[in-house]
N, C-alpha and C positions, 0 to 999 in steps of 0.2 A: 441423417447427417452426412454430408458429402465428405469423402476422404481425399478427393482430388483438389489440387490447387492450394493446399495450406502451406504456410511459411512458418518455420520455427526459428525463433530468435533466442540464442543462449543467454541465460542470466547468470550472474556471479553473485554468490553470497559473500558480502563484504563486512568489515567491522562496522558496527553501528556507531552513531555519534555518542550514544550513551557509553559504549565500551571505550571509545577513544577518550572521552572526558574522565571516565573512571580511572583509566590507566595513567592519565596525566595529573590525577588528584584534583580535578576541577569539578567533579560531578556534584559534590555537596553544595557548593556555592551556586552552581547553575540551577539546581532544583529549587533552591531557596529564592532565587531571583525570578524563576520562570515556573511557577506552579502550573501543573497540567489543568487547563480549563478550556471551556468553549469560548469562542469569540462572540462578543455581544453586538458589535457594530455591524448592523446589516446593510448600511449604506454602501459599504465596500464589498467587493466580491470576496467572500470568506469561505474557507474550507475548514470548519471547526474540527474535523476528524484528523487533520494532518498533524502528526506528531513526528517531526523530523528526527527526533532523538533516536528513534528505533528502526527507521527504514534501513533495510539491509540487503535487498535484492536489486541489482542494477544490470542494465544492458546497454549496448551501444547503438546510437543512431548517428546519421550525418545530416547536416543542413547546408544548403547552398551549392554553387557550381563554381569552381571545383568543391568537392565535399569537405566540410569541417566536422570533425568527430566529437561527440559528447557522450558521456556516461549519464544515463537517466534512470530514475525510478519509474517503472510502469505501474501506474497507480489507479485503481478502480474507484477510489473515493474522491477524485477530482476530475476535471475535464479539460484543463488547459495544458498547453505545452509551453515551457519557458526554459531559457538557458541564460547564463551571464553574457553580457556584451563587453566589448573592449572599452566602452565608455564608462564602465563601472569601476570605481576605485575603492570600493569597500573591501575590507580584508578577505571576506568570503569569496569575492570575485578574483582577487589577486592570486589566491591559492587554488583556483580551478581554471579549466579551459574556458575561453570566452569567444563569442562569435564576432567576427569582423565583417560587417555588411559590405564594406568597400572591396573585399576580396571575393565577393560572389557576384557573378554576372546576372543571376536570376533574382536577386533581392529586390523587393518592392516595399516602399514605405507609405503606409496609409495616413500617417500623421496623427495617430491616436495614442494617448498615454494609458497606462494601466497601473493598478495597485492591488496587491493581494496581501491579506493579513492572515497569519497563522498563529497557532498557539505558541510557537517558539521563535517568532520573528516576523519581519515584514519585507516585502519585495515591491519595488516600483521601477517603472521604466517605460518603454514604448513598444508598440506592436509592429511587426513586420510580416511580409509574406515571402516565402521562398520554397524551394523544392526540398522535401524531407524524405530521406530513405530510412526505412526500418528493414534491415536485411535487403532482400530483393524487392520489397514493396516500395513504390514511389508515390508520394502525393505532391501534386503540383499546386503552386499558389496556396500553400498551407500557412495559415496565420499562426504566429507564435510570439511569445513575449521575450523581449531582450531587456534584461535587468540593468538598471543604472545605479540602483541602491539595494543592498541586501543587509538587513540588520539582524543580529542574533547569532550567538555562538554555534547554534545548531547548523546553520548553513556553512559557517567557517570550518567546522570540523567534519562535515559530511564527506563521504567518499564520492558521492554523486555530484555531477555538475548541475543538473536540472531535473525537471520532472515532466513526464508525459502522462496526461490524464486520460483514463479510459471510462470515465463516468458518462452519464447522459448529458445531452446538450443543455438541459436546464441548469446544470452546474457550471457551465462555461461562462466566461466573460460575455457580457451582453453584445449581441451582434456578431459573435464569432462562431465558426463551425469546428468542432473537435476533430482531431486527426482520424479517429476511427470512422466517423461519418463520411469524411472525404475519401477514405479508402474504399468504402462501399460505393459512393457516387461515381468514383473514377474507375470502377470495375477492377480494382486491384485484388479483391478477394472474392471467392466463389460463394461463400456463405457468410451471413452477417454475424459471425461468432468469433470469439477468441477464448483461449483457455490457458490456465497456469498450472505448471508442475513445479513445485518448490521442493528441492532436495535439501536434506539435512547436511549434505556435504557442500564444500565451497563451490565446486563445479557440478554441472549436470542439470541445473534448473533451466526452465524454458518458458517463454510465452509463445503461444501458437496462434496465428491469425488465419481465419478463413476455413477452419475445419478442426477435426479432432484426431490426435494420434493415439491409437489404441495401446501402443506399447507403454504409455505412461500410466495406465491404470488397470486394476483387476476387476473382474465381474462386469456388471452393466451399470450405466449411468442412471441415476434416479433424478427425475426432473422436479424442480420446485418452482411454482409460479411466483413472480415478483408481486408484492403487495403495493408497491409504489415505484414506478419506473422513474426514479430520480437518482437516488443512490441505488446500489444493487441490494435492495431491501426485500426480505422474505419474512414469513411468519415462523416463529420458533414456538414449539409446543411446550417444552419444559427442559430443565437441566437436572440431572440426578447424579448422586454419589451413593453407592451401595444401596440403591433402591430408594433413597431419601431425596425428595425434591428440595433443592436448595435455591434454585434460580428459576425465574419465569413461571411461577406457580399457576397462574391463570392464563398462560399464553402471553407472548409479547412479540416485539419486532426485533429483527437482527439484520445487520448490514454486513455483507461479505466484502472484505476490504484488504486488498493486497498491500496497501500502504501503511498498515498497522501491524506491528509485530505481535502484539499480545492479544489475549482475549479480554475485552473491556466490557464491564458490566456495572450495574448500579452498585454504589458503595456498600449498601447493607448486604446485598447478596454476595459480593466479593469478600466482604469481611467474614461472612459465614463460611465460605469455602476455605479461607485462610485459617480460620479457627479449626476446621476439620483437618487441615494439613499441618497443624502445629507450626505455622509459619511465623517468623519473628520479623517485625518491621525494622527497616534500616534505610534512612534517607529516601523515603517514598518507594522503596523496593521491599520485597519480602523474602527473607532467607529461609531456605528449606534444607534439611539434611539430605545429602545426596543418596543415602541409602533408601530414601523414600521413592526414588525412581524405580526401584525393583519391588517395592512392597505395596505401594498405594494402588487403589483400584482405578479402572477407567472412569472418566467423567463422561456421562452420556448426554449428548445433545439430541433431542428428538425433534425432527423437522419433517413436516408433512407425513406424520405417522411412521417415519423410518428412524431407527436409532443410529446415531453416529458416535461411536465410542472414541474418546481421545485418551490415549494411554498416558501413564504418569511420566514416561520418558519424554513425552511431547510437551506436557504442561509444566514440568519442572526442568528448568534449563541450567546446564552447566556453564559456569563462568570461569574462564582460565585465570589462574594466578590469584584466586580469592581463597581465603582460609576456609570458609564454609563451602564455597565452590558452587552452590546451586541456588537458584532463585525461582520464585513462582512466575508462571507465565500469565497470571491474572492481574488485572489492574482495575481499580474502581475509577469511574469517571462521571463527572457532573451529577445531576439529579435525575437524569433520563432513565427511563425503564428499558431503553433499547440496548441490546448487546451488539458488540462489534466482533465479528469472527475474523481475526487477523491471521498472521502467518502460523501461529501455534496450531490452529485448526487446518489451515491450507496445506501445511506440510504433510498432514495425514490424508487429506482428501484432494485428489485431482479435481479441479473446478472448471466448468465450462460456463462462459457468460454468453448467453444467446440473446442478441438484440432483436433478432427477427421475431421471436416468440415471447420476448420479455420473461425469460425464465433462467434458472441456474441449474446446471447438471453437476451431480456429485458422485464420485466413485472412489473407492480406496486407492490411494496412490501405489504404483508398482514399486 
């Protein structure tokens, strides 16, 4: 893995939409109106794993000439880039930065519309081409979505302006090329890899393009082949608690996803772990006594015959200003047998996404 020519983009841990809604006393009603579920309409480009309620790591990019700055989620579970446009009058757009095509000398309009449906809202607008900068990396004629309509409180209360997808081209809007593929084609990166270091602190997180920075991890990277180069999907051997298998008993699939905060799994298996944790349900969340952060065992994810322990202080999350103060980092989702390894897992393990060899590298985060 080349160490030359990589570019590091700082990420900031921000307050998630869930936290904002909770603080404003709006969470209960929102969860009642928007139960977490997969999208069924396959005629529209859908990203069923996108749960905007919990996205919490954002970084800055610029679009256009002269550059217009946006705060985006770098998301491995989707492949499109979109930001609000000045033509959008939705409340979600008014409260965020928006792109003005008339202020960019390099903007090009192909005349195509787009629509994206998510679990927590819908976005529609038109596609444009322009120069996009991610730190010192530049992509020319990059397609991106300019929203004209954004529905859903999740967009309204989100700290991010838009989203930058780092999934495979098969996830992107038909006929478009994702930004990472253009970075490769245009010779902006020396290796077709990117990596995430997610800090538990507000500052210090980073996404790295074109190589790997050894200062972010301990030991050696363990490589895991992708089972399906569509999502960043791998085989998961089993999940254990105190030696007892409670998840993935016969092996299953897992998706490594920077755009999901939690560890998502089949309802029955997540219910089992919540029972072991003595977790109490409240408004689709699960309360856990904070003392458990110091007493509960690691939960071990075995991947490619290697054990990856996730300690209690990672899977039991503190919530400021709440009486019980701690919540489970697990969520049940759909009827799928697939697990989603979100930020709860990725804060413990530095993760390399290798498009060149269709594999993921994992090492303990420094």
